[in-house]
C-alpha angles and dihedrals in degrees: 000000000000131000125212117228122199108214141174127212121217133173135195113198089332096312099123133201142186105229123202127190097224100164087128089053095227095138115097103231089191092061097098093166091058092051090050090049094050091049093046109115095209105034101025140027096294126233146143088244147345125242130198119203108209138174120258127190095224103035139044089255144330123245114212111191129197127188118231088259088070099251130113111268137207121252116321114199099195088042089053092053091048092050090053089053090046091050090053091049090053091048093244091124138012115211103321132047147175111206141163125244135171094281097043138273124347136189124212144166130200123214125218090257092056097257109146122209105202120187110220126203119275111269121225094214139269132297120214115234113199111239094359109064124242137329125221135170110218095167086302127047116262139182114203115202121185114220129207115262113279097013104093098078094059097037117123095232094177095055097037094043095046091052091056095039091056096032124123093258093066102021118184095340089065129182141231118260127213121195111202139193119196119231116275090218138013113280096028120113128254109254116230135185118180137201108205125206112223089035089050092207143067114292127203091244141354121201099200086043097057088044089057091046093051092051092047091047089060085075088058097052101277116140131199125304096046117192116213133185123208126179087262099050147288129312135177130216125199124191147150119235115220126215091251092056097258125124130233136178090032115178130185109205129189148098127306114195133193108225105180145312132226149141129266130189114228130184 
């Protein structure tokens, strides 16, 4: 016997998500196979992840994020921005919100043009990794590796990223990997390509990833706000660097777009 799910599809700079209004909590969060099916680009709806919007007694809503592999994920920055836009579409919020995600509470506001300003968690700092770059946790773990000028476009992100993600340094827990090219001239954006764990492939954009890149770029002369370009579009990150090397008042800023909605029958 099949069940019909009403879903919405959103994308933030090409990072796409199946969105479900689960305020009645009818979706089985333990059904990893169903999440995988819905995210499957050939047999399901197709997405980098699935997000449930649920009620919460202390916040405007709760964002429950699943990776495309079917398992609960850590914080997703682009997903967070899309959830804010989804919440406004549903009438849960107006222009400002305080919501709960996997890494704790977040604040956000959405402009009339659909730009979402999402406050991320404070970041303790960055850890040097010999031969790899630096590591930061921006709600999800990220390696940031600076590439030589002119090499990013031809880089095999899948192969290079997978080798680091499953390397001995991170073992089964894994990490996300961001390959970065610095601007050729002042005023140009930092170029970013990301391998995402859970998706296990390159994605068009990663919000926590560009956040990590922007913070790491501050050690290479970048100042807030940092403009970044992913294959899926442009994002901006604002932050304040603290004397101890940590970062506060970190904001991920960019568009969140409703693509379509529909119904799908699932077993």
